[in-house]
C-alpha positions in Angstrom: 15.0 -17.0 34.5 17.5 -18.2 31.8 19.0 -21.0 34.9 22.1 -22.6 33.8 23.8 -25.9 34.5 28.1 -26.4 34.3 28.5 -30.0 35.0 28.5 -33.6 33.6 29.7 -31.2 30.2 32.9 -33.5 30.9 35.0 -30.3 32.0 36.7 -29.8 35.0 34.0 -29.2 35.9 33.0 -32.2 36.6 36.6 -33.3 38.7 35.9 -30.7 41.0 32.5 -31.4 41.8 33.5 -35.7 42.9 35.7 -34.4 44.9 34.3 -32.2 46.7 31.2 -35.2 47.4 34.3 -38.1 48.6 34.3 -37.9 51.6 37.7 -39.8 51.3 39.1 -35.5 50.4 36.9 -34.1 52.1 38.6 -34.8 55.1 41.1 -32.5 53.9 39.6 -29.3 54.7 42.3 -27.2 52.4 41.9 -29.3 49.5 37.6 -28.9 49.9 38.2 -25.6 50.0 40.2 -24.9 47.3 38.2 -26.6 45.3 35.3 -24.2 46.5 37.5 -22.0 45.1 38.4 -23.8 41.4 35.0 -23.1 41.1 34.4 -19.6 41.7 36.7 -18.4 39.0 35.0 -21.5 36.2 32.2 -19.4 37.5 33.0 -16.4 37.6 34.6 -16.8 33.7 31.8 -17.6 32.4 30.0 -14.9 34.3 32.5 -12.4 32.7 31.2 -13.7 29.0 28.1 -11.4 29.2 29.2 -8.7 31.0 29.3 -5.3 29.0 33.3 -4.8 27.4 34.7 -2.1 25.1 37.8 -1.3 23.3 40.5 0.0 25.2 44.0 1.4 23.9 46.9 -0.2 25.6 50.4 1.3 25.3 52.8 -2.1 25.0 56.9 -1.9 24.8 56.4 -2.2 21.4 53.6 -0.2 20.9 49.4 0.0 20.8 47.2 -2.1 21.7 43.4 -2.3 21.6 41.8 -5.3 23.7 38.4 -5.4 25.2 38.0 -4.3 29.0 34.9 -4.4 31.1 32.7 -1.5 31.1 31.9 -1.8 34.8 33.1 -3.8 37.5 29.7 -6.0 39.4 29.7 -6.2 43.5 29.9 -9.6 44.2 28.1 -10.6 47.2 28.0 -13.6 49.8 25.4 -15.7 51.9 27.9 -15.8 55.0 29.6 -18.6 56.9 29.9 -21.9 54.1 29.8 -19.1 50.9 33.5 -17.4 51.6 36.0 -20.4 50.2 33.6 -19.6 46.7 33.5 -15.5 47.2 37.0 -16.2 46.8 37.6 -17.3 43.9 35.0 -15.7 41.8 37.1 -12.8 43.9 40.8 -14.1 42.5 39.4 -13.2 39.2 36.9 -10.3 39.1 40.0 -8.8 41.4 38.0 -5.0 41.3 35.2 -5.7 42.5 33.2 -4.4 45.0 31.6 -6.4 48.0 28.9 -7.1 49.9 28.0 -10.0 52.9 25.0 -10.4 53.9 24.3 -12.5 57.4 21.8 -15.0 57.3 20.5 -18.0 60.6 18.7 -22.0 60.8 16.4 -20.5 63.7 14.9 -23.5 65.5 12.3 -23.9 66.5 10.8 -26.3 69.0 10.4 -29.3 66.9 13.4 -28.8 66.1 12.5 -26.7 62.8 13.2 -23.6 61.6 13.3 -20.3 59.0 16.2 -18.4 58.0 16.4 -15.2 59.3 18.3 -12.3 57.3 20.1 -10.9 60.3 22.5 -7.8 58.6 24.8 -7.1 55.4 27.6 -5.4 54.5 27.3 -4.0 51.3 28.5 -0.7 49.0 25.0 0.7 46.7 23.5 -2.1 43.9 22.0 0.5 41.7 22.5 -0.7 38.3 25.4 -2.7 38.6 25.1 -6.4 37.9 25.1 -7.9 41.0 26.8 -12.0 42.0 24.9 -13.4 44.7 26.8 -17.1 45.7 25.6 -19.8 48.4 28.2 -22.7 47.4 24.8 -25.1 47.9 21.0 -24.7 47.2 19.2 -26.7 49.5 15.1 -25.9 49.9 15.7 -21.8 47.9 15.0 -19.6 50.8 18.3 -18.8 52.2 19.6 -17.6 48.6 16.1 -16.2 48.3 16.4 -14.1 51.8 19.8 -12.8 50.3 18.7 -11.4 46.5 15.1 -9.9 48.7 17.9 -8.3 50.9 19.9 -6.7 48.0 17.2 -4.9 46.7 17.4 -2.9 51.3 21.0 -1.0 49.0 19.5 -0.5 45.6 18.2 -1.9 42.3 21.1 -3.8 39.9 21.1 -3.8 36.9 20.8 -8.1 36.1 22.1 -10.0 39.5 23.2 -14.0 38.7 22.9 -15.8 41.6 25.4 -19.4 41.6 25.2 -22.3 43.9 27.3 -25.2 43.7 24.9 -27.9 43.5 21.2 -27.4 43.9 18.6 -29.8 44.5 15.3 -30.1 42.2 13.3 -28.7 45.7 15.8 -25.5 45.5 15.6 -24.8 42.2 11.5 -24.8 41.4 11.8 -22.8 44.6 14.0 -20.5 43.8 12.4 -20.0 40.5 8.4 -19.5 41.7 10.0 -17.0 44.6 12.6 -14.9 41.7 10.2 -14.0 38.9 12.1 -11.2 37.3 13.5 -11.7 34.0 17.1 -10.0 34.9 17.8 -12.7 37.0 20.5 -16.2 35.6 20.7 -19.3 37.7 24.0 -21.0 37.7 24.9 -24.7 39.0 27.4 -26.1 38.9 24.7 -30.2 39.7 20.9 -30.6 40.6 20.4 -33.4 42.8 16.7 -34.9 43.3 17.0 -35.0 46.3 16.9 -33.5 50.3 15.6 -34.0 54.1 13.6 -33.8 56.3 16.5 -31.0 57.5 17.5 -29.3 54.3 20.1 -31.5 53.5 20.5 -32.0 49.4 21.0 -35.9 48.4 24.1 -37.2 47.2 24.8 -33.4 48.2 27.9 -33.6 50.4 26.2 -32.4 53.0 27.5 -28.8 55.1 29.4 -26.9 53.2 30.5 -24.0 55.9 31.3 -27.3 58.4 34.1 -29.0 55.3 35.7 -25.6 54.9 35.5 -23.5 58.4 34.7 -26.8 60.9 31.8 -27.7 63.0 29.5 -25.2 65.1 27.4 -25.5 67.0 23.7 -24.3 65.8 21.4 -22.5 68.0 18.7 -23.7 69.4 
């Protein structure tokens, strides 16, 4: 698995990462979502460099231009609900892509611990397609693993790009251990070194889904 980290390279990515982490700026959910959109757009642009293009003729008002165009559109997959904003950013750039939505949730035990469980999936066929699976936070890594495994119920992708804005070091190690396929690339904005007992990344940014869409009541 190849791992690519876009943050800490003195680009506008670092500005957006700073803003989504900032608890004062987080009080504006519109701004928070907009920064997730923007980061999704940047990831889409960077991933597009790895896709296959072919030169096509385009008719302009003054003649013919020969320009590279995507051979095949990717499939954009996300894990509900936190992934929606970043997914929309990816879709703004890869605007002809097919879409896949995966529902997974935390199932709590009596001791307060939880497991990530797969619930449902809406997806086109994924056979021989490039799939971009996004989830803004890669904490324990279990949601990403479940999402990755769910993809194969709809076919065998040619390549899978896993995308997270902020990851824990533990989550990255977990995903590398569980997903050993060579046709997988892990794209990250930043990697933090700590995680709490409740699987929140430290310093992280908190609960991305709650910050984007409002607090939820967890099922216990």
